C-alpha positions in Angstrom: 105.4 115.0 72.7 106.9 116.4 69.3 104.9 116.2 66.3 107.3 115.2 63.5 104.6 115.0 60.8 104.3 118.4 59.4 100.9 118.0 57.9 99.5 116.7 61.1 101.2 119.4 63.2 99.7 122.1 61.0 96.2 120.7 62.1 95.4 122.0 65.5 92.6 119.7 66.3 95.2 116.6 65.4 97.9 118.2 67.1 95.7 118.6 70.4 94.8 114.9 70.2 98.0 113.8 70.0 99.1 115.7 73.0 96.2 114.8 74.8 96.9 110.7 74.1 100.3 111.6 75.0 99.2 113.0 78.5 96.5 110.7 79.2 96.8 108.2 82.2 94.3 105.7 80.6 95.8 105.6 77.3 99.4 104.6 79.0 97.4 102.3 81.3 95.8 100.6 78.5 99.2 99.8 76.7 100.5 98.4 79.9 97.6 96.2 80.5 97.2 95.0 76.8 93.9 96.9 76.1 93.2 98.0 72.6 91.9 101.2 73.5 91.4 103.4 76.8 87.6 102.6 76.3 88.1 99.3 78.3 88.4 101.1 81.4 85.0 102.6 81.0 83.4 99.1 81.0 85.6 98.1 83.8 84.3 101.1 86.1 81.0 100.6 85.3 81.0 96.7 86.0 83.1 97.5 89.2 80.3 99.5 90.5 77.2 97.5 89.3 78.8 93.9 89.1 76.5 92.9 86.2 79.3 90.7 84.3 80.0 87.1 85.1 81.4 83.8 84.1 79.0 81.5 81.9 77.0 84.4 80.1 75.7 85.1 76.6 77.2 88.8 76.2 76.7 90.7 72.9 79.0 93.9 72.2 77.8 96.5 69.8 79.9 99.3 68.2 82.8 96.7 69.2 85.9 98.2 67.5 89.0 98.3 68.1 87.6 95.4 70.6 88.8 96.5 74.1 85.4 95.8 75.7 85.1 92.3 74.5 88.9 92.0 75.4 87.7 92.6 78.9 84.9 90.5 78.9 86.5 87.3 77.6 89.9 87.9 79.6 88.1 88.4 83.0 85.3 86.0 82.2 86.9 83.6 79.9 83.8 81.1 80.2 81.5 83.7 79.1 80.3 83.9 75.3 80.8 87.0 73.6 79.1 87.9 70.3 80.4 91.4 68.6 79.8 93.9 65.9 80.9 96.9 64.1 81.1 98.9 60.9 84.9 98.5 61.4 86.6 95.6 61.0 88.8 94.2 64.3 91.7 92.0 64.7 90.7 88.8 65.7 89.9 88.0 69.7 90.1 84.6 70.9 86.7 83.8 72.4 85.1 86.3 70.4 82.7 85.9 67.3 82.8 88.9 65.3 80.4 90.2 62.7 81.6 93.3 60.3 78.4 95.3 59.4 75.9 98.0 59.9 73.9 97.2 63.0 70.7 99.0 61.8 70.5 96.5 58.6 68.5 93.1 58.3 72.2 91.3 57.4 73.4 92.0 60.7 70.4 91.5 62.8 70.4 88.0 61.0 73.6 87.2 61.8 73.0 88.0 65.6 69.6 86.2 65.6 71.3 83.1 64.3 74.2 82.9 66.5 72.1 83.6 69.4 69.4 81.4 68.6 67.2 83.8 68.9 62.9 83.2 67.2 60.5 85.4 67.3 58.5 84.8 70.4 60.8 82.2 71.8 62.5 84.3 74.7 65.9 85.7 74.8 69.1 84.2 75.2 71.6 86.8 76.2 72.6 87.8 79.6 74.0 91.1 78.8 74.0 93.7 75.9 76.4 96.3 75.4 76.3 99.0 73.3 79.2 101.6 72.8 78.2 102.5 69.4 78.4 106.4 68.4 77.4 108.2 65.3 80.3 110.1 63.2 79.8 113.6 65.1 79.2 116.7 62.7 79.8 119.6 65.7 75.8 120.1 65.8 75.0 119.4 69.2 71.3 119.0 68.4 72.2 117.0 65.4 74.7 114.5 67.2 72.6 114.3 69.9 69.6 112.9 67.6 71.6 110.5 65.8 73.0 108.9 69.0 69.5 108.5 70.1 68.7 106.7 67.1 71.4 104.4 67.8 70.6 103.8 71.0 66.8 103.4 70.4 67.8 100.3 67.9 69.9 98.9 70.6 67.3 99.1 73.2 64.8 97.6 70.9 67.2 94.7 70.2 67.9 94.0 74.1 64.4 93.9 74.5 64.3 91.0 71.8 67.6 89.5 73.0 67.7 89.3 76.6 66.7 86.8 78.9 64.6 87.8 82.0 67.1 89.4 84.7 69.3 90.5 81.8 71.3 93.9 81.6 71.4 96.8 78.7 74.4 99.1 79.0 74.4 101.6 76.4 76.4 104.6 75.5 74.2 107.9 75.5 75.0 111.8 75.6 74.9 114.6 77.9 71.2 115.6 78.1 70.2 111.8 78.5 67.7 109.9 76.7 64.3 111.4 75.5 61.4 111.4 78.4 59.5 108.7 76.3 62.4 106.5 75.5 63.7 106.7 79.1 60.1 105.7 80.1 60.3 102.8 78.0 63.4 101.6 79.3 62.4 102.0 82.7 59.4 100.1 81.7 61.2 96.8 80.8 63.7 97.1 83.6 63.9 96.7 87.3 66.4 99.9 87.9 67.7 102.3 85.4 70.9 104.3 86.0 73.0 107.0 84.2 76.8 107.0 84.8 79.6 109.0 83.6 82.6 106.7 84.6 86.0 108.1 85.5 87.7 106.8 82.5 85.4 109.0 79.9 87.1 112.3 79.5 85.7 115.4 81.5 85.0 116.9 78.3 83.4 114.3 76.6 79.6 114.5 76.2 79.1 110.7 76.3 77.6 109.1 79.3 76.2 105.4 80.0 72.3 104.0 80.4 73.0 101.0 83.0 69.4 99.2 83.0 69.3 95.9 85.3 67.0 93.5 85.6 65.2 92.9 82.5 61.3 91.6 83.1 60.0 91.8 79.6 
């Protein structure tokens, strides 16, 4: 692929990204299948392995932009309800209720709690919590890992309040996994916990995913 913009071409990182996108079969597949991003196939592959998504579910998609995970859920399971949020705006998706905001703020949590009918000590109403949230990386491995773990902790805390009995929590982590303390907490609340790096996740990426099945409070 020839890069016509000289300013972009002058930046090696930008040029490398464009070349990689052009050669990526998942990018081409996403265009062909009508998904907004290649990330859709990460969720597709995770669900093909664990088969936790079904119709008639309530699904929360944290860090949803540009919306490919939500797209997949409403396309394949149209009788499910999807609530999504992200710092970035997304083009509306039929069947998805979206909130633009910071997940770590009270305003976002209040919106989710109201939409989901969550009240203190009243039990969960959600079948699946998905989190593809990731921090803006700075290139310092330890710092980036700590930032990702902070987001994972927020997502896990939300999941423990939102999920029904038997619910599922799927969340992005980084290579190196969770801290022992956090992993122990997750294992204590679910019947089984798995780590997976789906084929759609680029080999040079440090991301991986935690799949926690069978929430039991």
